[in-house]
C-alpha positions in Angstrom: -14.1 -4.0 -1.4 -12.9 -1.2 1.2 -14.9 1.8 1.8 -14.0 5.3 3.6 -11.7 7.8 4.5 -9.8 8.1 7.8 -6.9 10.6 9.2 -4.2 8.7 11.2 -1.1 9.6 12.8 2.4 8.0 11.9 4.2 7.5 15.3 7.8 7.8 15.7 8.4 4.2 14.9 6.9 4.5 11.6 3.5 2.8 12.7 0.1 3.5 11.4 -3.1 2.4 12.9 -5.2 0.7 10.3 -9.0 1.2 10.4 -10.9 -1.2 12.1 -13.1 -1.5 9.0 -10.4 -2.4 6.7 -8.4 -4.9 9.2 -10.6 -8.2 8.6 -10.7 -7.6 4.8 -6.9 -7.3 4.4 -6.3 -10.7 5.6 -3.0 -11.8 7.6 -0.5 -10.7 5.0 -1.0 -8.1 2.6 1.3 -5.9 0.6 2.5 -2.3 0.3 3.9 -0.6 -2.6 4.7 2.8 -4.1 1.7 4.4 -6.2 1.6 7.4 -8.4 1.7 10.9 -6.6 3.8 9.8 -3.8 1.2 7.8 -2.6 1.2 4.5 -0.9 -0.9 1.5 -2.4 -1.9 -1.2 -0.1 -3.5 -4.5 -1.7 -4.6 -7.9 -0.3 -2.5 -10.6 -1.5 -5.3 -12.0 -4.0 -5.5 -8.6 -5.6 -1.7 -8.1 -5.6 -1.7 -11.3 -7.9 -4.3 -10.0 -9.9 -2.3 -6.6 -10.5 1.0 -8.4 -11.1 -0.3 -10.8 -13.8 -1.7 -7.8 -15.4 1.6 -6.0 -15.3 3.3 -8.9 -16.3 1.6 -8.8 -19.7 3.0 -5.3 -20.4 5.8 -5.0 -23.0 8.9 -4.4 -21.5 10.1 -2.8 -24.5 7.9 0.4 -23.7 9.1 3.0 -21.5 6.0 3.3 -19.5 5.8 -0.2 -19.1 9.2 -0.4 -17.3 8.5 2.6 -15.2 5.3 0.9 -13.9 7.1 -2.1 -13.3 9.9 -0.3 -11.3 7.4 1.6 -9.3 5.1 -1.4 -8.5 7.6 -4.3 -7.7 9.3 -2.2 -5.1 6.6 -3.9 -2.8 6.8 -5.2 0.8 4.4 -7.7 2.6 3.0 -6.5 5.9 1.2 -7.8 8.9 -0.8 -6.2 11.3 0.3 -5.8 14.9 -2.0 -6.7 18.0 -3.0 -3.2 18.0 -4.1 -3.0 14.6 -1.1 -1.2 13.2 1.5 -1.6 10.2 4.9 -0.5 10.2 6.3 0.6 6.9 9.7 0.5 5.6 11.9 3.7 5.7 11.9 3.6 1.8 8.0 3.7 1.5 7.9 6.7 4.2 10.4 8.6 2.3 8.3 7.9 -1.0 5.5 9.3 0.3 7.2 11.7 2.5 5.2 10.6 5.6 6.1 12.5 8.8 3.0 12.5 11.0 -0.7 13.0 9.6 -1.8 10.3 7.2 -5.0 10.0 5.2 -6.0 6.6 4.6 -8.5 6.2 1.8 -10.4 3.3 0.2 -10.2 3.1 -3.8 -12.5 0.0 -4.5 -10.2 -2.8 -4.0 -7.1 -1.1 -2.7 -6.3 1.3 0.2 -4.0 4.3 -0.5 -2.1 6.1 2.1 
């Protein structure tokens, strides 16, 4: 479980330093995807599999289910560099309208940016 709220700066190369308290819990590879309200969701790999398995059970004939599927499956795998930073792809930076200051918050089993 992730706990806390942190302010970090996005550098010119699209890198954000992850809070030290989150790094070990994230594991070697984790997933970033679009969330509602122009936020980004970051999941550990096991939690991502749990979320995806739940989304797969939605009826794709439902408009909201299709919208949620499109939102979430536009994801990318990330790793931390030696300084504890992640590099977010441009499409996620654009979606979340991240330019400089970023708030990183814990929401139980995921991180939101």
